[in-house]
N, C-alpha and C positions, 0 to 999 in steps of 0.2 A: 556611511552610504545611505542615501535617502530611502531606498526600498527596504534595506535591512532595519533601519530605525523604525519604520512603519510596521514591520512584521515581528519586532522583538517580542519574545514570549509566546509567539503563536506558531504552532506546528505548520510546516510549509504546505501541507495538504489542505489546510483550512482555507475557506474563502473569505475570511475576515479581511476587510479592507480598512486601512487607516482612517480614522475619523478626522473630520476637518479640524485642523489645529486652531488655537485661539487666534494666532496671527495668520492672515490669509497667505496662501501660497504665492510665491513670486514667479515671474516668467521663467527664470533660470531653474527653479525647482520643478516646474511643470515640464520643462525641456529635459531635465535630467531623468525624471520619472519615465518619460516617453522613450528616451534613449535606452534606459535599462530594460524596459519592456521589449523594445525592438531587438536588443541583443539576445533576449530569451526566445525570439521568434514569435512574439505575440501576434504579429500580422498574419501568421499561419494558424495559430491555435486559439486565438481570441480576437479575431479581426474586428468584430463589432465594437467591443470596448476600446480596442486600440484606436480605431478610426474616430470614435467619439472623443478620445483624449486629444487627438491631433486637431479635430475640428474646433473643439473648445479653445484650444490654444490659439489657433488662427483668428477666431472671433475676438478673443481677448486682446490680441496684439493689434487688431484692426481698430477696436474701440479705443484703445489707449492712444493710438496715433491720432485719432480724431478728437481726442480730449473729452470723450463721453464720460458718463457716470462712472466714477471710480469703484463704487460698490458693485456695479454690474461686472466690471473687469475682474474684481476679486472673486466674485461668484464663479465666473467662467474658468478662472485659473484653478480654483479649488476643484471644480468638476473635472477639469483636465487631469490634474494630478491624481485624483481619486480613480478616475477611469483607467489611467495608465497603471496604477498600482493593482487595480482589480484585474486588468489584462495580464499583468505579470504573474499574479497569484493563480489565476485560472490556467495560464500556460504551464506553470510548474505542476499543477495538479494533473492536467491533461497528459503531459509527457510522462508523468510517473504512472498514472492509472492505466494508460494505453500505450505503454512502451513498445509492445509487440507491433501494434498498428503503426505507430510513428516510425519505428525503425524499418518496417517493411516498406513503407512509403519512401523513406530515405534511401534504402537500397536500390529501389527502382529509379529514383531520380539521379542517384550517383552513377548508375550504369551508363547513362547518356542517352540522348534522344535517338541516336542511330540504332539502338537495340530495342526501343519501346514501340510496340504496335499502337498506332494512334488511337484506335477505338477503345482498346483496353486501358490505355493511359487516361483518356478522357473520362471514361466511366468510373474508374477508380477515384479520380479527383472529385468527381461530382458526389460520389457516395461519401468520400471523406469530408467534404464540405457539409453534408447533412449531419455527420457526427459532431463536427465543431459547432454548428448552429444549435443542436440539441444540448450540447454541453454548456454553451453560454446561456441558454434558456433555463438551465437547471433541470431538464427533463431526463432523469437518470435512466428510466426504463427505455426511452427512445434511444439514448446514447448507447446502451448495451446492444440493443437490437441493430441499430445502424452500424455499430462498430464491427459486429460479426460479418455483416454483408460487405462492408468496405474491406475488411481483412481478406475475405475470400477473393474479392476482385483484384486486390493488389497481388495476392499470391498467383492468380491466373496470369496477370501481366508479367510477374517476375519469372514465371516458368518460361514464357516466350522469350523474354529478354535474356535470361540466363542461357537458354539454348543457343541464341545468337552469339552471346558473349563467350561462353565456355566450351560449347560442343562443336559449333560450326568450324572454328579454326582447326581443331583436331581432325574433324571429318575431311576438311579440305586437304590437309597434309596426308591423310590416309589415302585419299583418292590419287594424289600425286605419286605416293609411294607405289600404289598398285599399278599405275600407268608405267612406272619405271621397273616393273616386274619384281617388286619387293617380295612377292610370294616365292620367288625363285632364289633371290640373292640374300634376303633378310627376313626369312619367315618368322623367327622368334621376335624380332623387334616389331614387325607388323602385327603379329598376334597380340603382343602386349599393348600396342597402341589401340587396337580395336577393343580390347578388354577394358581399357581405361575410359574410352569413349562411352561405352555402354554403362560403365559404373557412374560416370558423371550424369548421364541421362537419368538413371534410376534415382540418384541422389536429388537432383533438381525436382523431379516429379514428386518424390516423397516429402522433401523439405525445401521449399523454395528459399527459405531464409538462410540456409547453410551456404552462404556465399563464399566464405573463407575456404571451406572444405572443397567446394566446387572449383575454386580458383586453383588450389593446390593440386587436385586431381587433373585438372586441365593442363597445368604446366607439365606434369608427369607424362600425360598423353602427348603433348607437343614434343617433349624430349625424345620419347620412344619413336614417334613418327619421323622426326628429323633424323634420328639415327638410321631408320629404315631407308629414308631418302638418300642419305649420304652413302650408305653401303650399296644401294642399288645403282647410284651414279658411278660408283667405283667399279662395280661389277660390269656395267655397260661399257666402260672404258676398256676393261680387260678383254671383253668379248670382241669389241671393235678393233682393238690394237693390243694383242697379247704382250708386246714388248713393254707395255706400261707396268706389267707385273714386276719386272726387274727394277725399275725406278722406285716403285713403291717399297719393295723389300729392302733396297739400299737405304732409303730414307728411314725406314723402321729400324734397321740395324744401327744406323747412326744415332738415333734417339736412345736406343738401348745402351749403346756404348757410352753415351754421355752420363747416363744414370750409373752405369757400372764404375766408371772412373771416379764418381763421387764417393763410392764406398771402397775404392782401392782394388777394383777388379779390371780385367781386360778380357774381352770376348774375342773369339775368332769365328770366321765364317762357317766352320764345320759344326759349330754348336747349334742345336735346334732351339727355337724360342722357348720350349718347355725347359730345356737344360739351363738356358740363361736365367729364366725366372727362378728356377730352383737354386741356382748359385747366388742370385740376389737375396733370396729369402734366407739362405744360410749365412750370408755376410751380415745381414741385419740382425739375425739371432746371435751371431758372435759378438756384434757390437753391444747388444743388450746384455749378454752374459758378462762381457768385460766391464760394462757400466755397473752391473750388480756386484762384481768383485771389488770394484773401487769403493762402492758404498759400504761393503762389508769391512774392507780395510779401514775406512774412515770410522766405522762404528767401533772397531777394535781399538783404534787410537783414542777415540773419545772415552771408551770404557777405561783405558789405562789412565788417562788424565783424570777421570772421575775418581778412580781409586786413590790417586795421589792427592787430589783435592780433599778427599774424605779425611786424610790424615791431619789436615789443617782446618777441619770443620770448626773446632772451637775458636780458633783465631779469626776465622772469616765470618763467624756468625754475626758480628756487628755490621758487616758490609753486605749481608745477604740481600737486603732490600735494594740497595744501590745496584748490586750485580744483576738482580732480576730485572730492574728497570732498564739497565744498559742492554741486557740480552733482548728485551722486548723492542727497544729502539733499533738495535741492529737487525732484528727480524723484520721489522716494518721497512727499514731502509732497503733490505734485500728484496722484499716484495715489490717495493716501488721501483727499484732498478729493473727487475724482471718485467713489471708492467709497462714501464717506459719503453723498453725495447720492443715489446709487443704492440704498443700503441703506434709505433712507427709503421707497422704493418696495417693497422686499422685505418690510418689516414689515407691509404691507397684505395680503400673500399668506399669512402664517403666523400661527397661534396661538403665542405664545411658549412655551406649555406643550408644543407639539409639536416646534418647531424653535427652536434658539438660533442667532442670527446673530452671528458674531464677525469682527473686523477685526484682522489681525496687524500688527506694526510694519513688515513688508515689503509691506503693502497687499494681502495675500491675504485673500479673504473666505471664511469657513468657515460652511457650513450644517450644523449639528450635529443629526442626526436623532434627537431624544430619544425619539420614540415609534415608531421602526422596530425592533420587538423580535422577534428571531428566537427560535425554540425552541432549547433547548440542543442542541448537536451537529448543527444543521441549518442549511442555507443557503437555505431556502424563504422567499421574501418573503411575509409575511402579507397576505391580500387587502385588509385595511383600510389598508395602507400605500400602496396604489397611488395613491390620491387625493393623498397627501402627496408622492409622487414626481412626480406630474403637475404640481403647483405648483412643485416644484423645477425642472422643465424651463422653466417660465415665468421663474424666477429666472435660470437660465443664459442665457436669451435677452436679459436685461438687460445681460449682460456678454459681448457677442458675440465679442470678440477674445481672450478668456481660455481657456487650457487648463483642463480639469476633471479633478481627481484624486479618485477615490473611494477612501476609506480604510476598511478594516475593522479593528475593534478588538474584543477579547474581555476577559472578566475573567480572573482567574488560576486558575480552576478547571480542573484537568487539566494535562497535561504541556505543555512549551513547544512541541514539534513539533506536537502535536495542535492547540493554539490557533493556531499560525501558519497551518497548513493551513486551519483553519476560517475564520479572518479573511480569507484570500485568496479562498475560495469565496464568502463573503458579499459581498465587494467586487465580485467578478466578476458575481455575480447582479444586483446593482444596476446595474452598468455595462451589462450586456446589456439590461436593461429600458429604461434611458435611451436606448440606441442604437435600440431599436425605435421610440421616439417622435421621435428626432432622427437619421434615417438619413443615412449619408454622413459621420458625425462620428468615425469610428474613430480617426483620428490625433489628434483633439482630446481624446478621453476615454480615460483609462487608470486601471487599478485597482491597488491595492497593499494588502497585508495587514501589519499591525503586531503581530498576535497580542496578547499581554498587556503589551507593552513600553511603552505610553503611557497609563497610567491617568489619569483626571481626578478620581477619587474613591477613597475608602478601600475596598480590596478585602476588608477584614475584615468588612464589614457587607453585608447583603443589598441595601440601598438603594444602596450604593456600587458593588456588582457590577453592578446593573442599569444604572447610569449608564455604567459602563465598557464594557458590551456595546453598541456603537454603530457607526453609520456616519457618517463625516464626509465631506461633499462640499466640496472645496476649489477655489475659483475662483482660479487662480494669476495674480498680477500679472505683466505683461510685464517682461522683463529689460531692462537698459540696452541701447540699440541696436535693440530691437525696435520695430515700429510700435505707437504708443500706441492706447489705446481710443478709438473714435469712436462717439458716440451715434448710433443709427439715425435717419435723417430720416423 
């Protein structure tokens, strides 16, 4: 890769630009350098150098078509390539040194224009442009001063946008619930919704960058307020037409009977709901106890077989290695069969265009997030990806005994160290969001960045690079000796 060869042996934070090669740059080389800088978002973080690169290329192409001095064409192409390489280097340095500012800006832009107040958005962008200009000029003191001001402005704009995005929908539902007399019919659900609304407001004011947590709390608030609305509507129907109570009770009894039949019970109309629930719990406990006895019986049989095998230990010693290998193969085959059965359930959760589900030879299950697309140089989860990650949490619940490894991957645009750092930040961002939804699972979830080291497509094409910029969520099969997976009862 052109940028990589130019920056070999140089730390990605440096501003060292490749010197002019002995052989003048070609038009294709200049175009490649510009394309690579563009992919890194140089037009945003080093616009002056990036524009210079494009201008020099246009001038060189025009002179070449007119048959002008070849030396002048070569000079312009060299300047174009060098300017593009410098724009790429400056961009990587900027997004690394000012990650908080870049990602605050990205969060605001990803929120959508409908949530951004025009004056705050415009002021934030103007101040951000001053930071970029100072960075290109090499004025570090001014960069730091302007960056602080710009970050404060983006935070102010984010607070307003986040309130519209995460607080207003909950507040609207609460108002609807109150109009439906939720204080009378669903006081607990209404109280919980109000509590969550206030919690989101406090979080946004305290930390505008906590977008993932704000989204999670907002969804909880929406769930509680929807519950209050639903109960209130039902209560209103009962008040308006008391006969509706009978239909509702009959439907509820029918649902309970369906569950009861699944565990071998039969309810009658004389039993209260509490009695029915107690009977269901007892049936489940009996099933668990029976399952435990079956395991004990199997253990006794295995112990007896082990004792018999011990008598032949000397004769079998020559075959221990083979037997061990065969046992491991059988273990993995069993894990794969269990995983394949569960994967059938996973396919109902995901559109194959959004998530690819893979099963490895070691029985690991990989959820490849094909549509979790980060902005270049950023670890901000796009808002549209939250629903995808929420379904991922449902998938993880299907494999309750497995550890979860979140892997970050990048394309090869940029230096190795830059991509490694970026992949780690993205993997950690996804892990942090999953932990918000599955609290207490810190030991089970871990993140790792692979940078550009594990591509799955051709990095030389835009389509291939898009595929390589991905998050893989790996549900790790238990190792030999670990407790196997048990389906939840």
